[in-house]
mmJSON file of the N, C-alpha and C atoms, coordinates in Angstrom:
{"data_MODEL":{"atom_site":{
"group_PDB":["ATOM","ATOM","ATOM","ATOM","ATOM","ATOM","ATOM","ATOM","ATOM","ATOM","ATOM","ATOM","ATOM","ATOM","ATOM","ATOM","ATOM","ATOM","ATOM","ATOM","ATOM","ATOM","ATOM","ATOM","ATOM","ATOM","ATOM","ATOM","ATOM","ATOM","ATOM","ATOM","ATOM","ATOM","ATOM","ATOM","ATOM","ATOM","ATOM","ATOM","ATOM","ATOM","ATOM","ATOM","ATOM","ATOM","ATOM","ATOM","ATOM","ATOM","ATOM","ATOM","ATOM","ATOM","ATOM","ATOM","ATOM","ATOM","ATOM","ATOM","ATOM","ATOM","ATOM","ATOM","ATOM","ATOM","ATOM","ATOM","ATOM","ATOM","ATOM","ATOM","ATOM","ATOM","ATOM","ATOM","ATOM","ATOM","ATOM","ATOM","ATOM","ATOM","ATOM","ATOM","ATOM","ATOM","ATOM","ATOM","ATOM","ATOM","ATOM","ATOM","ATOM","ATOM","ATOM","ATOM","ATOM","ATOM","ATOM","ATOM","ATOM","ATOM","ATOM","ATOM","ATOM","ATOM","ATOM","ATOM","ATOM","ATOM","ATOM","ATOM","ATOM","ATOM","ATOM","ATOM","ATOM","ATOM","ATOM","ATOM","ATOM","ATOM","ATOM","ATOM","ATOM","ATOM","ATOM","ATOM","ATOM","ATOM","ATOM","ATOM","ATOM","ATOM","ATOM","ATOM","ATOM","ATOM","ATOM","ATOM","ATOM","ATOM","ATOM","ATOM","ATOM","ATOM","ATOM","ATOM","ATOM","ATOM","ATOM","ATOM","ATOM","ATOM","ATOM","ATOM","ATOM","ATOM","ATOM","ATOM","ATOM","ATOM","ATOM","ATOM","ATOM","ATOM","ATOM","ATOM","ATOM","ATOM","ATOM","ATOM","ATOM","ATOM","ATOM","ATOM","ATOM","ATOM","ATOM","ATOM","ATOM","ATOM","ATOM","ATOM","ATOM","ATOM","ATOM","ATOM","ATOM","ATOM","ATOM","ATOM","ATOM","ATOM","ATOM","ATOM","ATOM","ATOM","ATOM","ATOM","ATOM"],
"id":[1,2,3,4,5,6,7,8,9,10,11,12,13,14,15,16,17,18,19,20,21,22,23,24,25,26,27,28,29,30,31,32,33,34,35,36,37,38,39,40,41,42,43,44,45,46,47,48,49,50,51,52,53,54,55,56,57,58,59,60,61,62,63,64,65,66,67,68,69,70,71,72,73,74,75,76,77,78,79,80,81,82,83,84,85,86,87,88,89,90,91,92,93,94,95,96,97,98,99,100,101,102,103,104,105,106,107,108,109,110,111,112,113,114,115,116,117,118,119,120,121,122,123,124,125,126,127,128,129,130,131,132,133,134,135,136,137,138,139,140,141,142,143,144,145,146,147,148,149,150,151,152,153,154,155,156,157,158,159,160,161,162,163,164,165,166,167,168,169,170,171,172,173,174,175,176,177,178,179,180,181,182,183,184,185,186,187,188,189,190,191,192,193,194,195,196,197,198,199,200,201],
"type_symbol":["N","C","C","N","C","C","N","C","C","N","C","C","N","C","C","N","C","C","N","C","C","N","C","C","N","C","C","N","C","C","N","C","C","N","C","C","N","C","C","N","C","C","N","C","C","N","C","C","N","C","C","N","C","C","N","C","C","N","C","C","N","C","C","N","C","C","N","C","C","N","C","C","N","C","C","N","C","C","N","C","C","N","C","C","N","C","C","N","C","C","N","C","C","N","C","C","N","C","C","N","C","C","N","C","C","N","C","C","N","C","C","N","C","C","N","C","C","N","C","C","N","C","C","N","C","C","N","C","C","N","C","C","N","C","C","N","C","C","N","C","C","N","C","C","N","C","C","N","C","C","N","C","C","N","C","C","N","C","C","N","C","C","N","C","C","N","C","C","N","C","C","N","C","C","N","C","C","N","C","C","N","C","C","N","C","C","N","C","C","N","C","C","N","C","C","N","C","C","N","C","C"],
"label_atom_id":["N","CA","C","N","CA","C","N","CA","C","N","CA","C","N","CA","C","N","CA","C","N","CA","C","N","CA","C","N","CA","C","N","CA","C","N","CA","C","N","CA","C","N","CA","C","N","CA","C","N","CA","C","N","CA","C","N","CA","C","N","CA","C","N","CA","C","N","CA","C","N","CA","C","N","CA","C","N","CA","C","N","CA","C","N","CA","C","N","CA","C","N","CA","C","N","CA","C","N","CA","C","N","CA","C","N","CA","C","N","CA","C","N","CA","C","N","CA","C","N","CA","C","N","CA","C","N","CA","C","N","CA","C","N","CA","C","N","CA","C","N","CA","C","N","CA","C","N","CA","C","N","CA","C","N","CA","C","N","CA","C","N","CA","C","N","CA","C","N","CA","C","N","CA","C","N","CA","C","N","CA","C","N","CA","C","N","CA","C","N","CA","C","N","CA","C","N","CA","C","N","CA","C","N","CA","C","N","CA","C","N","CA","C","N","CA","C","N","CA","C","N","CA","C","N","CA","C","N","CA","C","N","CA","C"],
"label_alt_id":[null,null,null,null,null,null,null,null,null,null,null,null,null,null,null,null,null,null,null,null,null,null,null,null,null,null,null,null,null,null,null,null,null,null,null,null,null,null,null,null,null,null,null,null,null,null,null,null,null,null,null,null,null,null,null,null,null,null,null,null,null,null,null,null,null,null,null,null,null,null,null,null,null,null,null,null,null,null,null,null,null,null,null,null,null,null,null,null,null,null,null,null,null,null,null,null,null,null,null,null,null,null,null,null,null,null,null,null,null,null,null,null,null,null,null,null,null,null,null,null,null,null,null,null,null,null,null,null,null,null,null,null,null,null,null,null,null,null,null,null,null,null,null,null,null,null,null,null,null,null,null,null,null,null,null,null,null,null,null,null,null,null,null,null,null,null,null,null,null,null,null,null,null,null,null,null,null,null,null,null,null,null,null,null,null,null,null,null,null,null,null,null,null,null,null,null,null,null,null,null,null],
"label_comp_id":["MET","MET","MET","ARG","ARG","ARG","ARG","ARG","ARG","ALA","ALA","ALA","ASP","ASP","ASP","PRO","PRO","PRO","SER","SER","SER","VAL","VAL","VAL","ASP","ASP","ASP","ALA","ALA","ALA","GLY","GLY","GLY","ALA","ALA","ALA","GLN","GLN","GLN","GLY","GLY","GLY","GLY","GLY","GLY","GLY","GLY","GLY","ALA","ALA","ALA","PRO","PRO","PRO","ALA","ALA","ALA","ASP","ASP","ASP","CYS","CYS","CYS","ASP","ASP","ASP","LEU","LEU","LEU","TRP","TRP","TRP","ILE","ILE","ILE","ASP","ASP","ASP","ARG","ARG","ARG","LEU","LEU","LEU","GLY","GLY","GLY","ARG","ARG","ARG","PRO","PRO","PRO","VAL","VAL","VAL","ARG","ARG","ARG","VAL","VAL","VAL","GLU","GLU","GLU","GLN","GLN","GLN","ALA","ALA","ALA","MET","MET","MET","VAL","VAL","VAL","VAL","VAL","VAL","ASP","ASP","ASP","GLY","GLY","GLY","THR","THR","THR","ARG","ARG","ARG","THR","THR","THR","VAL","VAL","VAL","THR","THR","THR","ASP","ASP","ASP","ASP","ASP","ASP","ARG","ARG","ARG","PHE","PHE","PHE","SER","SER","SER","ASP","ASP","ASP","PHE","PHE","PHE","GLY","GLY","GLY","PRO","PRO","PRO","PRO","PRO","PRO","GLU","GLU","GLU","THR","THR","THR","PHE","PHE","PHE","ALA","ALA","ALA","PRO","PRO","PRO","PRO","PRO","PRO","LEU","LEU","LEU","ALA","ALA","ALA","SER","SER","SER","GLY","GLY","GLY"],
"label_asym_id":["A","A","A","A","A","A","A","A","A","A","A","A","A","A","A","A","A","A","A","A","A","A","A","A","A","A","A","A","A","A","A","A","A","A","A","A","A","A","A","A","A","A","A","A","A","A","A","A","A","A","A","A","A","A","A","A","A","A","A","A","A","A","A","A","A","A","A","A","A","A","A","A","A","A","A","A","A","A","A","A","A","A","A","A","A","A","A","A","A","A","A","A","A","A","A","A","A","A","A","A","A","A","A","A","A","A","A","A","A","A","A","A","A","A","A","A","A","A","A","A","A","A","A","A","A","A","A","A","A","A","A","A","A","A","A","A","A","A","A","A","A","A","A","A","A","A","A","A","A","A","A","A","A","A","A","A","A","A","A","A","A","A","A","A","A","A","A","A","A","A","A","A","A","A","A","A","A","A","A","A","A","A","A","A","A","A","A","A","A","A","A","A","A","A","A","A","A","A","A","A","A"],
"label_entity_id":["1","1","1","1","1","1","1","1","1","1","1","1","1","1","1","1","1","1","1","1","1","1","1","1","1","1","1","1","1","1","1","1","1","1","1","1","1","1","1","1","1","1","1","1","1","1","1","1","1","1","1","1","1","1","1","1","1","1","1","1","1","1","1","1","1","1","1","1","1","1","1","1","1","1","1","1","1","1","1","1","1","1","1","1","1","1","1","1","1","1","1","1","1","1","1","1","1","1","1","1","1","1","1","1","1","1","1","1","1","1","1","1","1","1","1","1","1","1","1","1","1","1","1","1","1","1","1","1","1","1","1","1","1","1","1","1","1","1","1","1","1","1","1","1","1","1","1","1","1","1","1","1","1","1","1","1","1","1","1","1","1","1","1","1","1","1","1","1","1","1","1","1","1","1","1","1","1","1","1","1","1","1","1","1","1","1","1","1","1","1","1","1","1","1","1","1","1","1","1","1","1"],
"label_seq_id":[1,1,1,2,2,2,3,3,3,4,4,4,5,5,5,6,6,6,7,7,7,8,8,8,9,9,9,10,10,10,11,11,11,12,12,12,13,13,13,14,14,14,15,15,15,16,16,16,17,17,17,18,18,18,19,19,19,20,20,20,21,21,21,22,22,22,23,23,23,24,24,24,25,25,25,26,26,26,27,27,27,28,28,28,29,29,29,30,30,30,31,31,31,32,32,32,33,33,33,34,34,34,35,35,35,36,36,36,37,37,37,38,38,38,39,39,39,40,40,40,41,41,41,42,42,42,43,43,43,44,44,44,45,45,45,46,46,46,47,47,47,48,48,48,49,49,49,50,50,50,51,51,51,52,52,52,53,53,53,54,54,54,55,55,55,56,56,56,57,57,57,58,58,58,59,59,59,60,60,60,61,61,61,62,62,62,63,63,63,64,64,64,65,65,65,66,66,66,67,67,67],
"pdbx_PDB_ins_code":[null,null,null,null,null,null,null,null,null,null,null,null,null,null,null,null,null,null,null,null,null,null,null,null,null,null,null,null,null,null,null,null,null,null,null,null,null,null,null,null,null,null,null,null,null,null,null,null,null,null,null,null,null,null,null,null,null,null,null,null,null,null,null,null,null,null,null,null,null,null,null,null,null,null,null,null,null,null,null,null,null,null,null,null,null,null,null,null,null,null,null,null,null,null,null,null,null,null,null,null,null,null,null,null,null,null,null,null,null,null,null,null,null,null,null,null,null,null,null,null,null,null,null,null,null,null,null,null,null,null,null,null,null,null,null,null,null,null,null,null,null,null,null,null,null,null,null,null,null,null,null,null,null,null,null,null,null,null,null,null,null,null,null,null,null,null,null,null,null,null,null,null,null,null,null,null,null,null,null,null,null,null,null,null,null,null,null,null,null,null,null,null,null,null,null,null,null,null,null,null,null],
"Cartn_x":[86.752,85.635,85.271,86.065,85.739,85.092,85.406,84.598,83.175,82.827,81.595,80.754,81.398,80.55,81.593,81.365,82.321,82.095,81.002,80.826,81.689,82.665,83.496,84.656,84.86,85.918,85.348,84.03,83.242,84.105,84.494,85.004,86.552,87.212,88.625,89.508,90.394,91.462,92.351,92.75,93.673,93.259,92.109,91.5,91.302,91.094,90.8,92.007,91.874,93.007,92.826,93.682,93.453,92.878,92.254,91.49,91.629,91.889,92.125,90.512,89.916,88.661,88.66,88.123,87.664,86.321,85.815,84.414,84.325,83.492,83.113,81.781,81.855,80.464,80.105,78.866,78.414,78.2,77.811,77.583,76.59,75.617,74.489,74.594,76.038,76.411,75.98,75.911,75.154,76.403,76.555,77.832,77.442,78.354,77.981,78.847,79.96,80.879,81.754,81.879,82.828,83.778,85.149,86.031,86.876,86.779,87.586,88.473,89.816,90.845,91.362,91.624,92.21,92.818,93.759,94.235,93.361,93.099,92.059,92.913,93.225,93.94,95.298,95.965,97.002,96.973,95.623,95.438,94.608,95.08,94.623,92.957,92.27,90.743,90.12,89.653,88.912,87.528,86.741,85.255,84.97,84.235,83.846,82.386,81.701,80.334,80.043,78.929,78.408,76.914,76.399,74.953,74.504,73.179,72.612,70.96,70.324,68.919,68.456,68.807,68.499,66.901,66.205,64.823,64.849,63.817,63.693,64.306,64.686,65.372,64.225,64.862,63.965,64.549,63.539,63.935,63.558,64.393,64.38,64.465,63.744,63.898,64.896,65.608,66.967,66.32,67.052,66.512,66.424,65.354,65.069,66.37,66.644,67.737,67.275,68.118,67.962,68.528,67.88,68.494,67.757],
"Cartn_y":[58.006,58.823,58.591,58.358,58.443,57.04,56.023,54.735,54.774,55.437,55.71,56.693,57.678,58.737,59.246,58.772,59.316,60.699,61.427,62.655,63.501,63.013,63.676,64.256,63.744,64.111,65.206,65.446,66.169,67.625,68.286,69.572,69.786,68.524,68.519,68.374,68.945,68.797,67.87,67.207,66.303,64.819,64.639,63.389,63.474,64.311,64.463,64.611,65.726,65.814,64.882,64.487,63.701,64.704,64.233,64.97,64.282,64.854,64.541,64.672,63.655,63.545,63.214,63.829,63.356,63.288,62.38,62.203,61.948,62.633,62.514,61.844,60.814,59.982,60.028,60.215,60.332,59.035,58.84,57.512,56.664,57.653,56.751,56.358,56.798,56.294,57.363,58.473,59.491,60.408,60.681,61.608,63.192,63.653,65.007,66.165,65.793,66.673,66.065,66.496,66.106,67.324,67.073,68.064,67.541,68.24,67.846,69.082,68.522,69.353,68.831,69.829,69.522,70.749,70.503,71.632,71.933,73.302,73.739,74.737,74.812,75.845,76.453,75.416,75.962,76.131,76.562,76.81,75.863,75.744,74.691,75.114,74.372,74.633,73.743,74.171,73.141,73.54,72.548,72.685,71.804,72.363,71.867,72.016,70.717,70.675,70.135,70.722,70.088,69.781,68.718,68.253,67.996,68.527,68.485,68.626,68.496,68.379,67.253,66.039,64.959,64.476,64.274,63.62,62.074,61.493,60.078,59.187,58.172,57.252,56.85,56.634,55.928,54.807,53.881,52.517,52.419,51.894,51.751,50.331,49.959,48.632,48.582,47.466,47.244,47.462,47.838,48.024,46.524,46.74,45.217,44.88,43.726,43.001,43.377,43.832,43.956,42.78,42.553,41.45,40.448],
"Cartn_z":[106.157,105.978,104.588,103.623,102.119,101.934,102.489,102.442,102.69,103.936,104.391,103.674,103.159,102.245,101.037,100.012,98.964,98.549,98.97,98.767,99.543,100.519,101.324,100.388,99.389,98.373,97.386,97.426,96.303,95.872,97.121,96.979,97.142,97.341,97.448,96.447,96.329,95.109,95.213,94.388,94.228,94.759,94.75,95.074,96.732,97.245,98.854,99.715,100.647,101.637,102.735,103.4,104.694,105.808,106.544,107.599,109.099,110.375,111.428,112.09,112.522,113.128,114.616,115.496,116.866,116.999,117.723,118.063,119.573,120.03,121.564,121.698,122.375,122.672,124.09,124.516,125.866,126.459,127.808,128.46,127.906,127.148,126.559,125.064,124.501,123.194,122.182,122.517,121.593,121.232,119.985,119.623,120.074,120.918,121.391,120.96,120.363,119.531,118.588,117.669,116.546,115.898,115.987,115.578,114.342,113.294,111.924,111.733,111.326,110.984,109.632,108.852,107.334,107.002,105.941,105.193,103.871,103.841,102.755,102.122,100.762,100.167,100.876,101.666,102.487,103.764,104.214,105.425,106.277,107.552,108.304,108.838,108.616,108.97,109.867,110.934,111.923,111.944,112.053,112.275,113.639,114.493,115.802,115.832,115.735,115.883,117.226,117.782,118.946,119.151,119.759,119.466,120.887,121.063,122.357,122.383,123.269,123.261,122.225,122.686,121.97,122.184,121.372,121.549,121.915,122.14,122.609,121.422,121.803,120.805,119.811,118.626,117.445,117.066,116.537,115.897,114.554,113.789,112.53,112.074,110.838,110.484,109.551,109.269,108.251,106.8,105.926,104.522,104.15,103.23,102.522,101.637,101.588,100.669,99.137,98.431,97.056,96.197,94.958,94.37,93.986],
"occupancy":[1.0,1.0,1.0,1.0,1.0,1.0,1.0,1.0,1.0,1.0,1.0,1.0,1.0,1.0,1.0,1.0,1.0,1.0,1.0,1.0,1.0,1.0,1.0,1.0,1.0,1.0,1.0,1.0,1.0,1.0,1.0,1.0,1.0,1.0,1.0,1.0,1.0,1.0,1.0,1.0,1.0,1.0,1.0,1.0,1.0,1.0,1.0,1.0,1.0,1.0,1.0,1.0,1.0,1.0,1.0,1.0,1.0,1.0,1.0,1.0,1.0,1.0,1.0,1.0,1.0,1.0,1.0,1.0,1.0,1.0,1.0,1.0,1.0,1.0,1.0,1.0,1.0,1.0,1.0,1.0,1.0,1.0,1.0,1.0,1.0,1.0,1.0,1.0,1.0,1.0,1.0,1.0,1.0,1.0,1.0,1.0,1.0,1.0,1.0,1.0,1.0,1.0,1.0,1.0,1.0,1.0,1.0,1.0,1.0,1.0,1.0,1.0,1.0,1.0,1.0,1.0,1.0,1.0,1.0,1.0,1.0,1.0,1.0,1.0,1.0,1.0,1.0,1.0,1.0,1.0,1.0,1.0,1.0,1.0,1.0,1.0,1.0,1.0,1.0,1.0,1.0,1.0,1.0,1.0,1.0,1.0,1.0,1.0,1.0,1.0,1.0,1.0,1.0,1.0,1.0,1.0,1.0,1.0,1.0,1.0,1.0,1.0,1.0,1.0,1.0,1.0,1.0,1.0,1.0,1.0,1.0,1.0,1.0,1.0,1.0,1.0,1.0,1.0,1.0,1.0,1.0,1.0,1.0,1.0,1.0,1.0,1.0,1.0,1.0,1.0,1.0,1.0,1.0,1.0,1.0,1.0,1.0,1.0,1.0,1.0,1.0],
"B_iso_or_equiv":[0.0,0.0,0.0,0.0,0.0,0.0,0.0,0.0,0.0,0.0,0.0,0.0,0.0,0.0,0.0,0.0,0.0,0.0,0.0,0.0,0.0,0.0,0.0,0.0,0.0,0.0,0.0,0.0,0.0,0.0,0.0,0.0,0.0,0.0,0.0,0.0,0.0,0.0,0.0,0.0,0.0,0.0,0.0,0.0,0.0,0.0,0.0,0.0,0.0,0.0,0.0,0.0,0.0,0.0,0.0,0.0,0.0,0.0,0.0,0.0,0.0,0.0,0.0,0.0,0.0,0.0,0.0,0.0,0.0,0.0,0.0,0.0,0.0,0.0,0.0,0.0,0.0,0.0,0.0,0.0,0.0,0.0,0.0,0.0,0.0,0.0,0.0,0.0,0.0,0.0,0.0,0.0,0.0,0.0,0.0,0.0,0.0,0.0,0.0,0.0,0.0,0.0,0.0,0.0,0.0,0.0,0.0,0.0,0.0,0.0,0.0,0.0,0.0,0.0,0.0,0.0,0.0,0.0,0.0,0.0,0.0,0.0,0.0,0.0,0.0,0.0,0.0,0.0,0.0,0.0,0.0,0.0,0.0,0.0,0.0,0.0,0.0,0.0,0.0,0.0,0.0,0.0,0.0,0.0,0.0,0.0,0.0,0.0,0.0,0.0,0.0,0.0,0.0,0.0,0.0,0.0,0.0,0.0,0.0,0.0,0.0,0.0,0.0,0.0,0.0,0.0,0.0,0.0,0.0,0.0,0.0,0.0,0.0,0.0,0.0,0.0,0.0,0.0,0.0,0.0,0.0,0.0,0.0,0.0,0.0,0.0,0.0,0.0,0.0,0.0,0.0,0.0,0.0,0.0,0.0,0.0,0.0,0.0,0.0,0.0,0.0],
"pdbx_formal_charge":[null,null,null,null,null,null,null,null,null,null,null,null,null,null,null,null,null,null,null,null,null,null,null,null,null,null,null,null,null,null,null,null,null,null,null,null,null,null,null,null,null,null,null,null,null,null,null,null,null,null,null,null,null,null,null,null,null,null,null,null,null,null,null,null,null,null,null,null,null,null,null,null,null,null,null,null,null,null,null,null,null,null,null,null,null,null,null,null,null,null,null,null,null,null,null,null,null,null,null,null,null,null,null,null,null,null,null,null,null,null,null,null,null,null,null,null,null,null,null,null,null,null,null,null,null,null,null,null,null,null,null,null,null,null,null,null,null,null,null,null,null,null,null,null,null,null,null,null,null,null,null,null,null,null,null,null,null,null,null,null,null,null,null,null,null,null,null,null,null,null,null,null,null,null,null,null,null,null,null,null,null,null,null,null,null,null,null,null,null,null,null,null,null,null,null,null,null,null,null,null,null],
"auth_seq_id":[1,1,1,2,2,2,3,3,3,4,4,4,5,5,5,6,6,6,7,7,7,8,8,8,9,9,9,10,10,10,11,11,11,12,12,12,13,13,13,14,14,14,15,15,15,16,16,16,17,17,17,18,18,18,19,19,19,20,20,20,21,21,21,22,22,22,23,23,23,24,24,24,25,25,25,26,26,26,27,27,27,28,28,28,29,29,29,30,30,30,31,31,31,32,32,32,33,33,33,34,34,34,35,35,35,36,36,36,37,37,37,38,38,38,39,39,39,40,40,40,41,41,41,42,42,42,43,43,43,44,44,44,45,45,45,46,46,46,47,47,47,48,48,48,49,49,49,50,50,50,51,51,51,52,52,52,53,53,53,54,54,54,55,55,55,56,56,56,57,57,57,58,58,58,59,59,59,60,60,60,61,61,61,62,62,62,63,63,63,64,64,64,65,65,65,66,66,66,67,67,67],
"auth_comp_id":["MET","MET","MET","ARG","ARG","ARG","ARG","ARG","ARG","ALA","ALA","ALA","ASP","ASP","ASP","PRO","PRO","PRO","SER","SER","SER","VAL","VAL","VAL","ASP","ASP","ASP","ALA","ALA","ALA","GLY","GLY","GLY","ALA","ALA","ALA","GLN","GLN","GLN","GLY","GLY","GLY","GLY","GLY","GLY","GLY","GLY","GLY","ALA","ALA","ALA","PRO","PRO","PRO","ALA","ALA","ALA","ASP","ASP","ASP","CYS","CYS","CYS","ASP","ASP","ASP","LEU","LEU","LEU","TRP","TRP","TRP","ILE","ILE","ILE","ASP","ASP","ASP","ARG","ARG","ARG","LEU","LEU","LEU","GLY","GLY","GLY","ARG","ARG","ARG","PRO","PRO","PRO","VAL","VAL","VAL","ARG","ARG","ARG","VAL","VAL","VAL","GLU","GLU","GLU","GLN","GLN","GLN","ALA","ALA","ALA","MET","MET","MET","VAL","VAL","VAL","VAL","VAL","VAL","ASP","ASP","ASP","GLY","GLY","GLY","THR","THR","THR","ARG","ARG","ARG","THR","THR","THR","VAL","VAL","VAL","THR","THR","THR","ASP","ASP","ASP","ASP","ASP","ASP","ARG","ARG","ARG","PHE","PHE","PHE","SER","SER","SER","ASP","ASP","ASP","PHE","PHE","PHE","GLY","GLY","GLY","PRO","PRO","PRO","PRO","PRO","PRO","GLU","GLU","GLU","THR","THR","THR","PHE","PHE","PHE","ALA","ALA","ALA","PRO","PRO","PRO","PRO","PRO","PRO","LEU","LEU","LEU","ALA","ALA","ALA","SER","SER","SER","GLY","GLY","GLY"],
"auth_asym_id":["A","A","A","A","A","A","A","A","A","A","A","A","A","A","A","A","A","A","A","A","A","A","A","A","A","A","A","A","A","A","A","A","A","A","A","A","A","A","A","A","A","A","A","A","A","A","A","A","A","A","A","A","A","A","A","A","A","A","A","A","A","A","A","A","A","A","A","A","A","A","A","A","A","A","A","A","A","A","A","A","A","A","A","A","A","A","A","A","A","A","A","A","A","A","A","A","A","A","A","A","A","A","A","A","A","A","A","A","A","A","A","A","A","A","A","A","A","A","A","A","A","A","A","A","A","A","A","A","A","A","A","A","A","A","A","A","A","A","A","A","A","A","A","A","A","A","A","A","A","A","A","A","A","A","A","A","A","A","A","A","A","A","A","A","A","A","A","A","A","A","A","A","A","A","A","A","A","A","A","A","A","A","A","A","A","A","A","A","A","A","A","A","A","A","A","A","A","A","A","A","A"],
"auth_atom_id":["N","CA","C","N","CA","C","N","CA","C","N","CA","C","N","CA","C","N","CA","C","N","CA","C","N","CA","C","N","CA","C","N","CA","C","N","CA","C","N","CA","C","N","CA","C","N","CA","C","N","CA","C","N","CA","C","N","CA","C","N","CA","C","N","CA","C","N","CA","C","N","CA","C","N","CA","C","N","CA","C","N","CA","C","N","CA","C","N","CA","C","N","CA","C","N","CA","C","N","CA","C","N","CA","C","N","CA","C","N","CA","C","N","CA","C","N","CA","C","N","CA","C","N","CA","C","N","CA","C","N","CA","C","N","CA","C","N","CA","C","N","CA","C","N","CA","C","N","CA","C","N","CA","C","N","CA","C","N","CA","C","N","CA","C","N","CA","C","N","CA","C","N","CA","C","N","CA","C","N","CA","C","N","CA","C","N","CA","C","N","CA","C","N","CA","C","N","CA","C","N","CA","C","N","CA","C","N","CA","C","N","CA","C","N","CA","C","N","CA","C","N","CA","C","N","CA","C","N","CA","C","N","CA","C"],
"pdbx_PDB_model_num":[1,1,1,1,1,1,1,1,1,1,1,1,1,1,1,1,1,1,1,1,1,1,1,1,1,1,1,1,1,1,1,1,1,1,1,1,1,1,1,1,1,1,1,1,1,1,1,1,1,1,1,1,1,1,1,1,1,1,1,1,1,1,1,1,1,1,1,1,1,1,1,1,1,1,1,1,1,1,1,1,1,1,1,1,1,1,1,1,1,1,1,1,1,1,1,1,1,1,1,1,1,1,1,1,1,1,1,1,1,1,1,1,1,1,1,1,1,1,1,1,1,1,1,1,1,1,1,1,1,1,1,1,1,1,1,1,1,1,1,1,1,1,1,1,1,1,1,1,1,1,1,1,1,1,1,1,1,1,1,1,1,1,1,1,1,1,1,1,1,1,1,1,1,1,1,1,1,1,1,1,1,1,1,1,1,1,1,1,1,1,1,1,1,1,1,1,1,1,1,1,1]
}}}
C-alpha cells in the first residue's frame, strides 16, 4: 500500500506498521468490501468498509505525459 499511496504512513509510528488487507470484488469487477487490520498503539484495529449503490460506469482519459 505504501508504494501506491505514500500518505498511508503519515500517522504511523516507526515508519509504518504492516497491515493485512482483504478486498472483495463482485462479478462486474467492482470493489464491494475491504477489510484492513493493523496494530495501533498495541491494539489490533480492524476497519471494514462496504460499498454499494454504484452509479453508471464512467470513462476517463489517461493523463497527458509530462516532460
